[in-house]
C-alpha positions as CSV (number, residue, x, y, z in Angstrom):
1,X,47.2,128.4,61.3
2,X,49.6,128.5,58.3
3,X,52.3,131.0,57.7
4,X,51.6,134.8,57.9
5,X,48.2,134.3,59.7
6,X,46.5,132.5,56.8
7,X,43.6,130.5,58.3
8,X,43.9,126.8,58.3
9,X,41.2,124.9,56.6
10,X,38.4,123.6,58.8
11,X,39.1,125.9,61.7
12,X,37.8,129.2,63.0
13,X,40.3,132.0,62.8
14,X,39.8,135.4,64.4
15,X,42.0,138.3,63.3
16,X,42.1,141.1,65.9
17,X,44.0,143.4,68.2
18,X,43.8,144.1,72.0
19,X,43.1,147.8,71.4
20,X,39.9,147.0,69.6
21,X,36.9,146.7,71.8
22,X,34.9,144.7,69.3
23,X,37.8,142.2,69.1
24,X,37.8,141.8,72.8
25,X,34.0,141.2,72.9
26,X,34.1,138.6,70.1
27,X,37.1,136.9,71.7
28,X,35.3,136.8,75.1
29,X,32.2,135.4,73.4
30,X,34.1,132.6,71.6
31,X,35.9,131.9,74.9
32,X,32.7,131.8,76.9
33,X,31.1,129.4,74.4
34,X,34.1,127.0,74.6
35,X,34.6,127.2,70.8
36,X,38.1,126.3,69.6
37,X,39.6,129.0,67.4
38,X,43.0,130.4,66.2
39,X,43.5,134.0,67.3
40,X,45.8,136.1,65.1
41,X,47.0,139.2,66.9
42,X,47.6,141.8,64.3
43,X,49.9,143.8,66.7
44,X,52.2,140.9,66.9
45,X,51.8,139.8,63.3
46,X,51.3,143.0,61.4
47,X,51.7,141.2,58.1
48,X,48.5,139.2,58.8
49,X,46.5,142.4,58.5
50,X,47.1,141.9,54.7
51,X,45.6,138.5,54.9
52,X,42.6,139.8,56.9
53,X,42.1,142.6,54.4
54,X,42.3,140.0,51.5
55,X,39.6,137.9,53.1
56,X,37.3,140.6,53.9
57,X,38.0,143.4,51.5
58,X,38.0,145.8,54.4
59,X,40.4,147.0,57.0
60,X,37.8,146.7,59.9
61,X,38.4,144.1,62.6
62,X,37.7,141.7,64.1
63,X,37.5,139.3,61.0
64,X,36.2,136.0,61.9
65,X,36.7,133.2,59.4
66,X,34.5,130.0,59.8
67,X,35.3,126.5,58.7
68,X,33.0,126.8,55.7
69,X,35.1,129.6,54.4
70,X,32.6,132.3,55.1
71,X,33.5,135.2,57.2
72,X,32.1,138.1,59.4
73,X,33.7,141.6,59.8
74,X,32.8,143.4,63.0
75,X,30.1,140.8,63.8
76,X,27.6,141.3,66.6
77,X,27.3,138.6,69.3
78,X,24.1,137.5,67.6
79,X,25.8,137.1,64.2
80,X,28.6,134.9,65.7
81,X,26.2,132.8,67.7
82,X,23.9,132.2,64.7
83,X,26.8,131.2,62.5
84,X,28.2,128.8,65.2
85,X,24.7,127.3,65.6
86,X,24.4,126.9,61.7
87,X,27.7,125.1,61.7
88,X,26.7,123.0,64.7
89,X,29.6,124.2,66.7
90,X,27.6,125.1,69.7
């Protein structure tokens, strides 16, 4: 992770907040799959919300940024799993 929550190249970065049920679900999925990722807590790093918005063009969370520079906003578990398989991360 670089400054202000900017995703580091070649890693998975998830922008989220504890109050967000979709964020908790996606975080639990990544944890259960044993995938390494950087978690950016938007409550602890409010400035990172601007980074997430620049990436996604939206204010919805979670925003998951993949190593190939693609991203999902509010992804389903199926979306995340399919992308991780496409990238051969699971």
